[in-house]
N, C-alpha and C positions, 0 to 999 in steps of 0.2 A: 521503549521504541520498536526497538530491535526486534527483542524476543516478539510484539506486538504480530511484525512484519515479518517473521521467520514465518512464524503459524501461521499469518495467513499469505505466506507462498505453498508452501506445504500443503493445507487444505485447498487452494487453489490450486494446484497441479492435480492430488486428488480427485477431487473435484471432479475436474475435466477427465479427468481418464473414464471417469466411472460413467461417464454420458459423455462420453469417446461414441457408442451405440443407438445412441438418440440422439444422435450429428442433425439424420433428414426428419426429421419427424418433429411434427407442434411446440410437445415438448421439448425436447432438444436445442430446438431452436429457441425457446423461450427461456432452459434454463442458462444454456448460452446468451445472452442480452445481457441477461442478470449478473452471469460473472463479471461480462466486458467491465460494465455499468462500476458497482465495486472494486476492481482495478481498479476502475477511471478516479472516483474518491477512495482512494489507501496511495492512490498515487499522490491525486490533489493535497491529500491533506500527509504527504509529510513534502513535497514543494513548501506549501505550510509552515512548518517545524522549523526545516534548513532555513526560512528566508526571514520567515517573520523576529520581527525582536521585541516581541512582546512579552520573552522570558526569553531576555537575553538578559546580565548584568556587565553587573566591571566585572574585570580578570581579573582573581586573588594572586596572578604570577608578571612578576613587576616589566618580562620580554613582554606585553604580549599588554602594556598600559603605552599611547601613545605622547611624546615629548614633546 
């Protein structure tokens, strides 16, 4: 997940920079909205990953066990 998040941020930065000159055009507005939507989806996925108990399992470390 970390590698995917790092890749997303890299692509986001590069794409945003490349599209900066289009900001005031119809295409630039559409691309900007799409980038914002993707950013929101990535954030939601990250929150779900760290908050959900679905893929959490018992710790193998005794110090993490509740007594």
